[in-house]
Structures are given as structure tokens and as C-alpha cells.
mmCIF file of the N, C-alpha and C atoms, coordinates in Angstrom:
data_MODEL
# 
_entry.id   MODEL 
# 
loop_
_atom_site.group_PDB 
_atom_site.id 
_atom_site.type_symbol 
_atom_site.label_atom_id 
_atom_site.label_alt_id 
_atom_site.label_comp_id 
_atom_site.label_asym_id 
_atom_site.label_entity_id 
_atom_site.label_seq_id 
_atom_site.pdbx_PDB_ins_code 
_atom_site.Cartn_x 
_atom_site.Cartn_y 
_atom_site.Cartn_z 
_atom_site.occupancy 
_atom_site.B_iso_or_equiv 
_atom_site.pdbx_formal_charge 
_atom_site.auth_seq_id 
_atom_site.auth_comp_id 
_atom_site.auth_asym_id 
_atom_site.auth_atom_id 
_atom_site.pdbx_PDB_model_num 
ATOM 1   N N  . MET A 1 1  ? 40.566  54.556 79.825  1.00 0.00 ? 1  MET A N  1 
ATOM 2   C CA . MET A 1 1  ? 39.896  55.119 78.682  1.00 0.00 ? 1  MET A CA 1 
ATOM 3   C C  . MET A 1 1  ? 40.751  56.268 78.192  1.00 0.00 ? 1  MET A C  1 
ATOM 4   N N  . THR A 1 2  ? 41.050  56.222 76.936  1.00 0.00 ? 2  THR A N  1 
ATOM 5   C CA . THR A 1 2  ? 42.020  57.251 76.373  1.00 0.00 ? 2  THR A CA 1 
ATOM 6   C C  . THR A 1 2  ? 41.071  58.451 75.870  1.00 0.00 ? 2  THR A C  1 
ATOM 7   N N  . ALA A 1 3  ? 41.714  59.571 75.499  1.00 0.00 ? 3  ALA A N  1 
ATOM 8   C CA . ALA A 1 3  ? 40.970  60.677 74.986  1.00 0.00 ? 3  ALA A CA 1 
ATOM 9   C C  . ALA A 1 3  ? 40.356  60.387 73.652  1.00 0.00 ? 3  ALA A C  1 
ATOM 10  N N  . HIS A 1 4  ? 40.965  59.457 72.903  1.00 0.00 ? 4  HIS A N  1 
ATOM 11  C CA . HIS A 1 4  ? 40.436  59.161 71.556  1.00 0.00 ? 4  HIS A CA 1 
ATOM 12  C C  . HIS A 1 4  ? 39.051  58.404 71.842  1.00 0.00 ? 4  HIS A C  1 
ATOM 13  N N  . ASP A 1 5  ? 39.074  57.372 72.794  1.00 0.00 ? 5  ASP A N  1 
ATOM 14  C CA . ASP A 1 5  ? 37.850  56.621 73.057  1.00 0.00 ? 5  ASP A CA 1 
ATOM 15  C C  . ASP A 1 5  ? 36.790  57.605 73.532  1.00 0.00 ? 5  ASP A C  1 
ATOM 16  N N  . GLU A 1 6  ? 37.081  58.583 74.351  1.00 0.00 ? 6  GLU A N  1 
ATOM 17  C CA . GLU A 1 6  ? 36.021  59.506 74.878  1.00 0.00 ? 6  GLU A CA 1 
ATOM 18  C C  . GLU A 1 6  ? 35.511  60.343 73.730  1.00 0.00 ? 6  GLU A C  1 
ATOM 19  N N  . ASP A 1 7  ? 36.346  60.770 72.795  1.00 0.00 ? 7  ASP A N  1 
ATOM 20  C CA . ASP A 1 7  ? 35.901  61.590 71.680  1.00 0.00 ? 7  ASP A CA 1 
ATOM 21  C C  . ASP A 1 7  ? 35.039  60.728 70.712  1.00 0.00 ? 7  ASP A C  1 
ATOM 22  N N  . ARG A 1 8  ? 35.392  59.497 70.590  1.00 0.00 ? 8  ARG A N  1 
ATOM 23  C CA . ARG A 1 8  ? 34.574  58.560 69.751  1.00 0.00 ? 8  ARG A CA 1 
ATOM 24  C C  . ARG A 1 8  ? 33.222  58.336 70.371  1.00 0.00 ? 8  ARG A C  1 
ATOM 25  N N  . ILE A 1 9  ? 33.116  58.123 71.670  1.00 0.00 ? 9  ILE A N  1 
ATOM 26  C CA . ILE A 1 9  ? 31.899  57.919 72.380  1.00 0.00 ? 9  ILE A CA 1 
ATOM 27  C C  . ILE A 1 9  ? 30.998  59.115 72.324  1.00 0.00 ? 9  ILE A C  1 
ATOM 28  N N  . LYS A 1 10 ? 31.568  60.328 72.527  1.00 0.00 ? 10 LYS A N  1 
ATOM 29  C CA . LYS A 1 10 ? 30.915  61.600 72.381  1.00 0.00 ? 10 LYS A CA 1 
ATOM 30  C C  . LYS A 1 10 ? 30.280  61.749 70.984  1.00 0.00 ? 10 LYS A C  1 
ATOM 31  N N  . GLU A 1 11 ? 31.064  61.467 69.864  1.00 0.00 ? 11 GLU A N  1 
ATOM 32  C CA . GLU A 1 11 ? 30.617  61.543 68.553  1.00 0.00 ? 11 GLU A CA 1 
ATOM 33  C C  . GLU A 1 11 ? 29.486  60.571 68.296  1.00 0.00 ? 11 GLU A C  1 
ATOM 34  N N  . LEU A 1 12 ? 29.601  59.275 68.785  1.00 0.00 ? 12 LEU A N  1 
ATOM 35  C CA . LEU A 1 12 ? 28.464  58.335 68.604  1.00 0.00 ? 12 LEU A CA 1 
ATOM 36  C C  . LEU A 1 12 ? 27.249  58.837 69.307  1.00 0.00 ? 12 LEU A C  1 
ATOM 37  N N  . LEU A 1 13 ? 27.346  59.279 70.489  1.00 0.00 ? 13 LEU A N  1 
ATOM 38  C CA . LEU A 1 13 ? 26.207  59.789 71.172  1.00 0.00 ? 13 LEU A CA 1 
ATOM 39  C C  . LEU A 1 13 ? 25.501  60.928 70.465  1.00 0.00 ? 13 LEU A C  1 
ATOM 40  N N  . GLN A 1 14 ? 26.238  61.872 69.923  1.00 0.00 ? 14 GLN A N  1 
ATOM 41  C CA . GLN A 1 14 ? 25.746  62.980 69.169  1.00 0.00 ? 14 GLN A CA 1 
ATOM 42  C C  . GLN A 1 14 ? 25.077  62.467 68.040  1.00 0.00 ? 14 GLN A C  1 
ATOM 43  N N  . GLN A 1 15 ? 25.520  61.431 67.385  1.00 0.00 ? 15 GLN A N  1 
ATOM 44  C CA . GLN A 1 15 ? 24.885  60.853 66.141  1.00 0.00 ? 15 GLN A CA 1 
ATOM 45  C C  . GLN A 1 15 ? 23.526  60.146 66.531  1.00 0.00 ? 15 GLN A C  1 
ATOM 46  N N  . ALA A 1 16 ? 23.609  59.425 67.562  1.00 0.00 ? 16 ALA A N  1 
ATOM 47  C CA . ALA A 1 16 ? 22.413  58.654 68.047  1.00 0.00 ? 16 ALA A CA 1 
ATOM 48  C C  . ALA A 1 16 ? 21.278  59.505 68.573  1.00 0.00 ? 16 ALA A C  1 
ATOM 49  N N  . LEU A 1 17 ? 21.562  60.535 69.411  1.00 0.00 ? 17 LEU A N  1 
ATOM 50  C CA . LEU A 1 17 ? 20.561  61.370 69.882  1.00 0.00 ? 17 LEU A CA 1 
ATOM 51  C C  . LEU A 1 17 ? 20.295  62.547 69.170  1.00 0.00 ? 17 LEU A C  1 
ATOM 52  N N  . PRO A 1 18 ? 19.092  62.932 68.745  1.00 0.00 ? 18 PRO A N  1 
ATOM 53  C CA . PRO A 1 18 ? 18.865  64.131 68.095  1.00 0.00 ? 18 PRO A CA 1 
ATOM 54  C C  . PRO A 1 18 ? 19.015  65.357 69.060  1.00 0.00 ? 18 PRO A C  1 
ATOM 55  N N  . PRO A 1 19 ? 19.335  66.463 68.503  1.00 0.00 ? 19 PRO A N  1 
ATOM 56  C CA . PRO A 1 19 ? 19.430  67.566 69.421  1.00 0.00 ? 19 PRO A CA 1 
ATOM 57  C C  . PRO A 1 19 ? 18.126  68.076 69.900  1.00 0.00 ? 19 PRO A C  1 
ATOM 58  N N  . VAL A 1 20 ? 18.003  68.488 71.201  1.00 0.00 ? 20 VAL A N  1 
ATOM 59  C CA . VAL A 1 20 ? 16.788  68.836 71.752  1.00 0.00 ? 20 VAL A CA 1 
ATOM 60  C C  . VAL A 1 20 ? 16.578  70.411 71.668  1.00 0.00 ? 20 VAL A C  1 
ATOM 61  N N  . ASP A 1 21 ? 15.368  70.805 71.222  1.00 0.00 ? 21 ASP A N  1 
ATOM 62  C CA . ASP A 1 21 ? 15.073  72.273 71.092  1.00 0.00 ? 21 ASP A CA 1 
ATOM 63  C C  . ASP A 1 21 ? 14.801  72.762 72.540  1.00 0.00 ? 21 ASP A C  1 
ATOM 64  N N  . PRO A 1 22 ? 15.541  73.838 72.949  1.00 0.00 ? 22 PRO A N  1 
ATOM 65  C CA . PRO A 1 22 ? 15.271  74.303 74.285  1.00 0.00 ? 22 PRO A CA 1 
ATOM 66  C C  . PRO A 1 22 ? 13.847  74.833 74.487  1.00 0.00 ? 22 PRO A C  1 
ATOM 67  N N  . ASP A 1 23 ? 13.195  75.298 73.396  1.00 0.00 ? 23 ASP A N  1 
ATOM 68  C CA . ASP A 1 23 ? 11.980  75.861 73.493  1.00 0.00 ? 23 ASP A CA 1 
ATOM 69  C C  . ASP A 1 23 ? 10.770  74.844 73.235  1.00 0.00 ? 23 ASP A C  1 
ATOM 70  N N  . ALA A 1 24 ? 11.154  73.627 73.216  1.00 0.00 ? 24 ALA A N  1 
ATOM 71  C CA . ALA A 1 24 ? 10.123  72.540 72.848  1.00 0.00 ? 24 ALA A CA 1 
ATOM 72  C C  . ALA A 1 24 ? 9.099   72.313 73.999  1.00 0.00 ? 24 ALA A C  1 
ATOM 73  N N  . GLU A 1 25 ? 7.859   72.204 73.660  1.00 0.00 ? 25 GLU A N  1 
ATOM 74  C CA . GLU A 1 25 ? 6.794   71.927 74.598  1.00 0.00 ? 25 GLU A CA 1 
ATOM 75  C C  . GLU A 1 25 ? 6.063   70.679 74.178  1.00 0.00 ? 25 GLU A C  1 
ATOM 76  N N  . PRO A 1 26 ? 5.289   70.080 75.161  1.00 0.00 ? 26 PRO A N  1 
ATOM 77  C CA . PRO A 1 26 ? 4.572   68.879 74.805  1.00 0.00 ? 26 PRO A CA 1 
ATOM 78  C C  . PRO A 1 26 ? 3.492   69.185 73.722  1.00 0.00 ? 26 PRO A C  1 
ATOM 79  N N  . ALA A 1 27 ? 3.110   68.186 73.029  1.00 0.00 ? 27 ALA A N  1 
ATOM 80  C CA . ALA A 1 27 ? 2.089   68.374 71.949  1.00 0.00 ? 27 ALA A CA 1 
ATOM 81  C C  . ALA A 1 27 ? 0.732   68.904 72.553  1.00 0.00 ? 27 ALA A C  1 
ATOM 82  N N  . ARG A 1 28 ? 0.459   68.376 73.854  1.00 0.00 ? 28 ARG A N  1 
ATOM 83  C CA . ARG A 1 28 ? -0.796  68.775 74.503  1.00 0.00 ? 28 ARG A CA 1 
ATOM 84  C C  . ARG A 1 28 ? -0.494  68.889 75.947  1.00 0.00 ? 28 ARG A C  1 
ATOM 85  N N  . ASP A 1 29 ? -1.426  69.535 76.706  1.00 0.00 ? 29 ASP A N  1 
ATOM 86  C CA . ASP A 1 29 ? -1.299  69.599 78.173  1.00 0.00 ? 29 ASP A CA 1 
ATOM 87  C C  . ASP A 1 29 ? -1.837  68.309 78.752  1.00 0.00 ? 29 ASP A C  1 
ATOM 88  N N  . LEU A 1 30 ? -0.974  67.691 79.546  1.00 0.00 ? 30 LEU A N  1 
ATOM 89  C CA . LEU A 1 30 ? -1.356  66.341 80.189  1.00 0.00 ? 30 LEU A CA 1 
ATOM 90  C C  . LEU A 1 30 ? -2.134  66.487 81.521  1.00 0.00 ? 30 LEU A C  1 
ATOM 91  N N  . TRP A 1 31 ? -2.068  67.630 82.158  1.00 0.00 ? 31 TRP A N  1 
ATOM 92  C CA . TRP A 1 31 ? -2.622  67.853 83.444  1.00 0.00 ? 31 TRP A CA 1 
ATOM 93  C C  . TRP A 1 31 ? -4.123  67.626 83.478  1.00 0.00 ? 31 TRP A C  1 
ATOM 94  N N  . PRO A 1 32 ? -4.901  68.137 82.528  1.00 0.00 ? 32 PRO A N  1 
ATOM 95  C CA . PRO A 1 32 ? -6.457  67.928 82.671  1.00 0.00 ? 32 PRO A CA 1 
ATOM 96  C C  . PRO A 1 32 ? -6.714  66.426 82.462  1.00 0.00 ? 32 PRO A C  1 
ATOM 97  N N  . ALA A 1 33 ? -6.019  65.808 81.598  1.00 0.00 ? 33 ALA A N  1 
ATOM 98  C CA . ALA A 1 33 ? -6.237  64.318 81.446  1.00 0.00 ? 33 ALA A CA 1 
ATOM 99  C C  . ALA A 1 33 ? -5.953  63.526 82.777  1.00 0.00 ? 33 ALA A C  1 
ATOM 100 N N  . MET A 1 34 ? -4.919  63.954 83.410  1.00 0.00 ? 34 MET A N  1 
ATOM 101 C CA . MET A 1 34 ? -4.585  63.301 84.739  1.00 0.00 ? 34 MET A CA 1 
ATOM 102 C C  . MET A 1 34 ? -5.696  63.621 85.761  1.00 0.00 ? 34 MET A C  1 
ATOM 103 N N  . LEU A 1 35 ? -6.121  64.869 85.822  1.00 0.00 ? 35 LEU A N  1 
ATOM 104 C CA . LEU A 1 35 ? -7.226  65.232 86.785  1.00 0.00 ? 35 LEU A CA 1 
ATOM 105 C C  . LEU A 1 35 ? -8.548  64.325 86.522  1.00 0.00 ? 35 LEU A C  1 
ATOM 106 N N  . ARG A 1 36 ? -8.896  64.224 85.208  1.00 0.00 ? 36 ARG A N  1 
ATOM 107 C CA . ARG A 1 36 ? -10.011 63.396 84.906  1.00 0.00 ? 36 ARG A CA 1 
ATOM 108 C C  . ARG A 1 36 ? -9.788  62.005 85.336  1.00 0.00 ? 36 ARG A C  1 
ATOM 109 N N  . ARG A 1 37 ? -8.565  61.434 85.177  1.00 0.00 ? 37 ARG A N  1 
ATOM 110 C CA . ARG A 1 37 ? -8.340  60.008 85.482  1.00 0.00 ? 37 ARG A CA 1 
ATOM 111 C C  . ARG A 1 37 ? -8.446  59.871 86.988  1.00 0.00 ? 37 ARG A C  1 
ATOM 112 N N  . LEU A 1 38 ? -7.934  60.735 87.822  1.00 0.00 ? 38 LEU A N  1 
ATOM 113 C CA . LEU A 1 38 ? -7.956  60.725 89.259  1.00 0.00 ? 38 LEU A CA 1 
ATOM 114 C C  . LEU A 1 38 ? -9.443  60.847 89.680  1.00 0.00 ? 38 LEU A C  1 
ATOM 115 N N  . ASP A 1 39 ? -10.246 61.787 89.163  1.00 0.00 ? 39 ASP A N  1 
ATOM 116 C CA . ASP A 1 39 ? -11.598 61.871 89.494  1.00 0.00 ? 39 ASP A CA 1 
ATOM 117 C C  . ASP A 1 39 ? -12.373 60.589 89.257  1.00 0.00 ? 39 ASP A C  1 
ATOM 118 N N  . SER A 1 40 ? -12.119 60.038 88.032  1.00 0.00 ? 40 SER A N  1 
ATOM 119 C CA . SER A 1 40 ? -12.890 58.834 87.744  1.00 0.00 ? 40 SER A CA 1 
ATOM 120 C C  . SER A 1 40 ? -12.486 57.666 88.604  1.00 0.00 ? 40 SER A C  1 
ATOM 121 N N  . ALA A 1 41 ? -11.238 57.536 89.035  1.00 0.00 ? 41 ALA A N  1 
ATOM 122 C CA . ALA A 1 41 ? -10.797 56.476 89.838  1.00 0.00 ? 41 ALA A CA 1 
ATOM 123 C C  . ALA A 1 41 ? -11.377 56.631 91.288  1.00 0.00 ? 41 ALA A C  1 
ATOM 124 N N  . ALA A 1 42 ? -11.454 57.802 91.743  1.00 0.00 ? 42 ALA A N  1 
ATOM 125 C CA . ALA A 1 42 ? -11.967 58.125 93.120  1.00 0.00 ? 42 ALA A CA 1 
ATOM 126 C C  . ALA A 1 42 ? -13.476 57.898 93.091  1.00 0.00 ? 42 ALA A C  1 
ATOM 127 N N  . ALA A 1 43 ? -14.122 58.231 92.113  1.00 0.00 ? 43 ALA A N  1 
ATOM 128 C CA . ALA A 1 43 ? -15.610 58.061 92.010  1.00 0.00 ? 43 ALA A CA 1 
ATOM 129 C C  . ALA A 1 43 ? -16.097 56.654 91.889  1.00 0.00 ? 43 ALA A C  1 
ATOM 130 N N  . THR A 1 44 ? -15.283 55.747 91.398  1.00 0.00 ? 44 THR A N  1 
ATOM 131 C CA . THR A 1 44 ? -15.705 54.359 91.160  1.00 0.00 ? 44 THR A CA 1 
ATOM 132 C C  . THR A 1 44 ? -15.403 53.498 92.366  1.00 0.00 ? 44 THR A C  1 
ATOM 133 N N  . ARG A 1 45 ? -14.477 53.974 93.364  1.00 0.00 ? 45 ARG A N  1 
ATOM 134 C CA . ARG A 1 45 ? -14.181 53.095 94.448  1.00 0.00 ? 45 ARG A CA 1 
ATOM 135 C C  . ARG A 1 45 ? -14.974 53.538 95.755  1.00 0.00 ? 45 ARG A C  1 
ATOM 136 N N  . PRO A 1 46 ? -15.562 52.603 96.361  1.00 0.00 ? 46 PRO A N  1 
ATOM 137 C CA . PRO A 1 46 ? -16.138 52.828 97.771  1.00 0.00 ? 46 PRO A CA 1 
ATOM 138 C C  . PRO A 1 46 ? -15.096 53.318 98.756  1.00 0.00 ? 46 PRO A C  1 
ATOM 139 N N  . ALA A 1 47 ? -15.633 54.018 99.725  1.00 0.00 ? 47 ALA A N  1 
ATOM 140 C CA . ALA A 1 47 ? -14.612 54.586 100.803 1.00 0.00 ? 47 ALA A CA 1 
ATOM 141 C C  . ALA A 1 47 ? -13.769 53.533 101.439 1.00 0.00 ? 47 ALA A C  1 
ATOM 142 N N  . LEU A 1 48 ? -14.231 52.382 101.820 1.00 0.00 ? 48 LEU A N  1 
ATOM 143 C CA . LEU A 1 48 ? -13.434 51.419 102.486 1.00 0.00 ? 48 LEU A CA 1 
ATOM 144 C C  . LEU A 1 48 ? -12.419 50.778 101.568 1.00 0.00 ? 48 LEU A C  1 
ATOM 145 N N  . ARG A 1 49 ? -12.693 50.700 100.330 1.00 0.00 ? 49 ARG A N  1 
ATOM 146 C CA . ARG A 1 49 ? -11.864 50.124 99.295  1.00 0.00 ? 49 ARG A CA 1 
ATOM 147 C C  . ARG A 1 49 ? -10.639 51.037 98.997  1.00 0.00 ? 49 ARG A C  1 
ATOM 148 N N  . ARG A 1 50 ? -10.588 52.268 99.473  1.00 0.00 ? 50 ARG A N  1 
ATOM 149 C CA . ARG A 1 50 ? -9.435  53.152 99.227  1.00 0.00 ? 50 ARG A CA 1 
ATOM 150 C C  . ARG A 1 50 ? -8.201  52.723 100.098 1.00 0.00 ? 50 ARG A C  1 
ATOM 151 N N  . VAL A 1 51 ? -8.419  52.076 101.190 1.00 0.00 ? 51 VAL A N  1 
ATOM 152 C CA . VAL A 1 51 ? -7.415  51.627 102.069 1.00 0.00 ? 51 VAL A CA 1 
ATOM 153 C C  . VAL A 1 51 ? -6.915  50.290 101.613 1.00 0.00 ? 51 VAL A C  1 
ATOM 154 N N  . PRO A 1 52 ? -5.623  50.114 101.200 1.00 0.00 ? 52 PRO A N  1 
ATOM 155 C CA . PRO A 1 52 ? -5.175  48.883 100.765 1.00 0.00 ? 52 PRO A CA 1 
ATOM 156 C C  . PRO A 1 52 ? -5.202  47.840 101.852 1.00 0.00 ? 52 PRO A C  1 
ATOM 157 N N  . TRP A 1 53 ? -5.217  46.477 101.475 1.00 0.00 ? 53 TRP A N  1 
ATOM 158 C CA . TRP A 1 53 ? -5.394  45.449 102.420 1.00 0.00 ? 53 TRP A CA 1 
ATOM 159 C C  . TRP A 1 53 ? -4.169  45.348 103.292 1.00 0.00 ? 53 TRP A C  1 
ATOM 160 N N  . LEU A 1 54 ? -3.031  45.682 102.773 1.00 0.00 ? 54 LEU A N  1 
ATOM 161 C CA . LEU A 1 54 ? -1.743  45.596 103.567 1.00 0.00 ? 54 LEU A CA 1 
ATOM 162 C C  . LEU A 1 54 ? -1.930  46.541 104.814 1.00 0.00 ? 54 LEU A C  1 
ATOM 163 N N  . ASP A 1 55 ? -2.530  47.697 104.630 1.00 0.00 ? 55 ASP A N  1 
ATOM 164 C CA . ASP A 1 55 ? -2.713  48.604 105.721 1.00 0.00 ? 55 ASP A CA 1 
ATOM 165 C C  . ASP A 1 55 ? -3.564  48.040 106.795 1.00 0.00 ? 55 ASP A C  1 
ATOM 166 N N  . TRP A 1 56 ? -4.630  47.303 106.365 1.00 0.00 ? 56 TRP A N  1 
ATOM 167 C CA . TRP A 1 56 ? -5.503  46.672 107.384 1.00 0.00 ? 56 TRP A CA 1 
ATOM 168 C C  . TRP A 1 56 ? -4.765  45.548 108.157 1.00 0.00 ? 56 TRP A C  1 
ATOM 169 N N  . ALA A 1 57 ? -3.947  44.844 107.396 1.00 0.00 ? 57 ALA A N  1 
ATOM 170 C CA . ALA A 1 57 ? -3.143  43.767 108.007 1.00 0.00 ? 57 ALA A CA 1 
ATOM 171 C C  . ALA A 1 57 ? -2.103  44.297 108.981 1.00 0.00 ? 57 ALA A C  1 
ATOM 172 N N  . LEU A 1 58 ? -1.449  45.392 108.705 1.00 0.00 ? 58 LEU A N  1 
ATOM 173 C CA . LEU A 1 58 ? -0.548  46.043 109.661 1.00 0.00 ? 58 LEU A CA 1 
ATOM 174 C C  . LEU A 1 58 ? -1.190  46.589 110.824 1.00 0.00 ? 58 LEU A C  1 
ATOM 175 N N  . LEU A 1 59 ? -2.403  47.130 110.671 1.00 0.00 ? 59 LEU A N  1 
ATOM 176 C CA . LEU A 1 59 ? -3.197  47.549 111.861 1.00 0.00 ? 59 LEU A CA 1 
ATOM 177 C C  . LEU A 1 59 ? -3.655  46.383 112.654 1.00 0.00 ? 59 LEU A C  1 
ATOM 178 N N  . ALA A 1 60 ? -4.027  45.315 112.074 1.00 0.00 ? 60 ALA A N  1 
ATOM 179 C CA . ALA A 1 60 ? -4.409  44.176 112.889 1.00 0.00 ? 60 ALA A CA 1 
ATOM 180 C C  . ALA A 1 60 ? -3.200  43.554 113.642 1.00 0.00 ? 60 ALA A C  1 
ATOM 181 N N  . GLY A 1 61 ? -2.060  43.600 113.027 1.00 0.00 ? 61 GLY A N  1 
ATOM 182 C CA . GLY A 1 61 ? -0.902  43.104 113.577 1.00 0.00 ? 61 GLY A CA 1 
ATOM 183 C C  . GLY A 1 61 ? -0.494  43.923 114.764 1.00 0.00 ? 61 GLY A C  1 
ATOM 184 N N  . LEU A 1 62 ? -0.602  45.240 114.569 1.00 0.00 ? 62 LEU A N  1 
ATOM 185 C CA . LEU A 1 62 ? -0.280  46.263 115.716 1.00 0.00 ? 62 LEU A CA 1 
ATOM 186 C C  . LEU A 1 62 ? -1.182  45.995 116.869 1.00 0.00 ? 62 LEU A C  1 
ATOM 187 N N  . ILE A 1 63 ? -2.479  45.820 116.607 1.00 0.00 ? 63 ILE A N  1 
ATOM 188 C CA . ILE A 1 63 ? -3.433  45.618 117.760 1.00 0.00 ? 63 ILE A CA 1 
ATOM 189 C C  . ILE A 1 63 ? -3.121  44.290 118.455 1.00 0.00 ? 63 ILE A C  1 
ATOM 190 N N  . ILE A 1 64 ? -2.823  43.319 117.707 1.00 0.00 ? 64 ILE A N  1 
ATOM 191 C CA . ILE A 1 64 ? -2.457  42.009 118.337 1.00 0.00 ? 64 ILE A CA 1 
ATOM 192 C C  . ILE A 1 64 ? -1.107  42.171 119.189 1.00 0.00 ? 64 ILE A C  1 
ATOM 193 N N  . PHE A 1 65 ? -0.170  42.818 118.609 1.00 0.00 ? 65 PHE A N  1 
ATOM 194 C CA . PHE A 1 65 ? 1.035   43.066 119.360 1.00 0.00 ? 65 PHE A CA 1 
ATOM 195 C C  . PHE A 1 65 ? 0.882   43.836 120.631 1.00 0.00 ? 65 PHE A C  1 
ATOM 196 N N  . ILE A 1 66 ? -0.030  44.778 120.658 1.00 0.00 ? 66 ILE A N  1 
ATOM 197 C CA . ILE A 1 66 ? -0.265  45.553 121.769 1.00 0.00 ? 66 ILE A CA 1 
ATOM 198 C C  . ILE A 1 66 ? -1.054  44.725 122.827 1.00 0.00 ? 66 ILE A C  1 
ATOM 199 N N  . ALA A 1 67 ? -1.885  43.840 122.341 1.00 0.00 ? 67 ALA A N  1 
ATOM 200 C CA . ALA A 1 67 ? -2.710  43.106 123.261 1.00 0.00 ? 67 ALA A CA 1 
ATOM 201 C C  . ALA A 1 67 ? -1.826  41.997 123.902 1.00 0.00 ? 67 ALA A C  1 
ATOM 202 N N  . VAL A 1 68 ? -0.847  41.532 123.192 1.00 0.00 ? 68 VAL A N  1 
ATOM 203 C CA . VAL A 1 68 ? 0.090   40.433 123.742 1.00 0.00 ? 68 VAL A CA 1 
ATOM 204 C C  . VAL A 1 68 ? 1.176   41.078 124.658 1.00 0.00 ? 68 VAL A C  1 
ATOM 205 N N  . PHE A 1 69 ? 1.762   42.284 124.218 1.00 0.00 ? 69 PHE A N  1 
ATOM 206 C CA . PHE A 1 69 ? 2.759   43.031 124.923 1.00 0.00 ? 69 PHE A CA 1 
ATOM 207 C C  . PHE A 1 69 ? 2.219   44.377 125.308 1.00 0.00 ? 69 PHE A C  1 
ATOM 208 N N  . PRO A 1 70 ? 1.491   44.522 126.297 1.00 0.00 ? 70 PRO A N  1 
ATOM 209 C CA . PRO A 1 70 ? 0.978   45.927 126.652 1.00 0.00 ? 70 PRO A CA 1 
ATOM 210 C C  . PRO A 1 70 ? 2.011   46.806 127.189 1.00 0.00 ? 70 PRO A C  1 
ATOM 211 N N  . ALA A 1 71 ? 3.135   46.283 127.654 1.00 0.00 ? 71 ALA A N  1 
ATOM 212 C CA . ALA A 1 71 ? 4.234   47.146 128.200 1.00 0.00 ? 71 ALA A CA 1 
ATOM 213 C C  . ALA A 1 71 ? 4.881   48.016 127.050 1.00 0.00 ? 71 ALA A C  1 
ATOM 214 N N  . THR A 1 72 ? 4.612   47.600 125.775 1.00 0.00 ? 72 THR A N  1 
ATOM 215 C CA . THR A 1 72 ? 5.227   48.339 124.738 1.00 0.00 ? 72 THR A CA 1 
ATOM 216 C C  . THR A 1 72 ? 4.541   49.534 124.285 1.00 0.00 ? 72 THR A C  1 
ATOM 217 N N  . ILE A 1 73 ? 3.345   49.760 124.827 1.00 0.00 ? 73 ILE A N  1 
ATOM 218 C CA . ILE A 1 73 ? 2.525   50.999 124.465 1.00 0.00 ? 73 ILE A CA 1 
ATOM 219 C C  . ILE A 1 73 ? 3.328   52.203 124.700 1.00 0.00 ? 73 ILE A C  1 
ATOM 220 N N  . PRO A 1 74 ? 3.987   52.556 125.759 1.00 0.00 ? 74 PRO A N  1 
ATOM 221 C CA . PRO A 1 74 ? 4.786   53.821 125.930 1.00 0.00 ? 74 PRO A CA 1 
ATOM 222 C C  . PRO A 1 74 ? 5.924   53.901 124.911 1.00 0.00 ? 74 PRO A C  1 
ATOM 223 N N  . VAL A 1 75 ? 6.453   52.779 124.550 1.00 0.00 ? 75 VAL A N  1 
ATOM 224 C CA . VAL A 1 75 ? 7.561   52.777 123.540 1.00 0.00 ? 75 VAL A CA 1 
ATOM 225 C C  . VAL A 1 75 ? 7.048   53.163 122.202 1.00 0.00 ? 75 VAL A C  1 
ATOM 226 N N  . LEU A 1 76 ? 5.824   52.627 121.892 1.00 0.00 ? 76 LEU A N  1 
ATOM 227 C CA . LEU A 1 76 ? 5.236   52.902 120.585 1.00 0.00 ? 76 LEU A CA 1 
ATOM 228 C C  . LEU A 1 76 ? 4.785   54.374 120.533 1.00 0.00 ? 76 LEU A C  1 
ATOM 229 N N  . LEU A 1 77 ? 4.219   54.935 121.633 1.00 0.00 ? 77 LEU A N  1 
ATOM 230 C CA . LEU A 1 77 ? 3.851   56.290 121.668 1.00 0.00 ? 77 LEU A CA 1 
ATOM 231 C C  . LEU A 1 77 ? 5.008   57.204 121.667 1.00 0.00 ? 77 LEU A C  1 
ATOM 232 N N  . TYR A 1 78 ? 6.154   56.794 122.170 1.00 0.00 ? 78 TYR A N  1 
ATOM 233 C CA . TYR A 1 78 ? 7.378   57.629 122.124 1.00 0.00 ? 78 TYR A CA 1 
ATOM 234 C C  . TYR A 1 78 ? 7.812   57.808 120.655 1.00 0.00 ? 78 TYR A C  1 
ATOM 235 N N  . TYR A 1 79 ? 7.729   56.742 119.887 1.00 0.00 ? 79 TYR A N  1 
ATOM 236 C CA . TYR A 1 79 ? 8.229   56.791 118.470 1.00 0.00 ? 79 TYR A CA 1 
ATOM 237 C C  . TYR A 1 79 ? 7.203   57.410 117.573 1.00 0.00 ? 79 TYR A C  1 
ATOM 238 N N  . LEU A 1 80 ? 5.991   57.716 118.003 1.00 0.00 ? 80 LEU A N  1 
ATOM 239 C CA . LEU A 1 80 ? 5.152   58.424 117.192 1.00 0.00 ? 80 LEU A CA 1 
ATOM 240 C C  . LEU A 1 80 ? 5.380   59.812 117.189 1.00 0.00 ? 80 LEU A C  1 
# 
């Protein structure tokens, strides 16, 4: 890539992207809306539904693995 190409790309990018005001702020504060959304999602779900099904499947697999290979218990405890 030559210097002419780099200058041309820089010029095209400056034309395509408007300058950003360093003192620009969002039109409104998004944090209160995020807190309301989290509170409403937590209130509508029962306690057992908060754990995804994949976590239950992994726990069941771990219990089965330990039941089949009990000698691996010290190894698993070491890596915890």
C-alpha cells in the first residue's frame, strides 16, 4: 500500500464518519431502565427456573460420572 492509498483511505474515512464531540453524552441515562428490566425479569421467574437446564444436565453427568468412577473423586476435588 502506498502513501497515496493511505491518504486516500484516510480522506474517505473522514468524509464517511462525522466528527465526534468529546463532550457528547447520551440523550438519557440508560442505567435506571436496565435496573427496571433486571428487576422485572427476576420477579417473573420462579427460583428453580433461574438455573439453566444445561447446568442441571452437567450436574447430573457429574453425579453419574462419580457413581461409575468413584476413584476420580480425589482428582475432582484437587482441581476445585
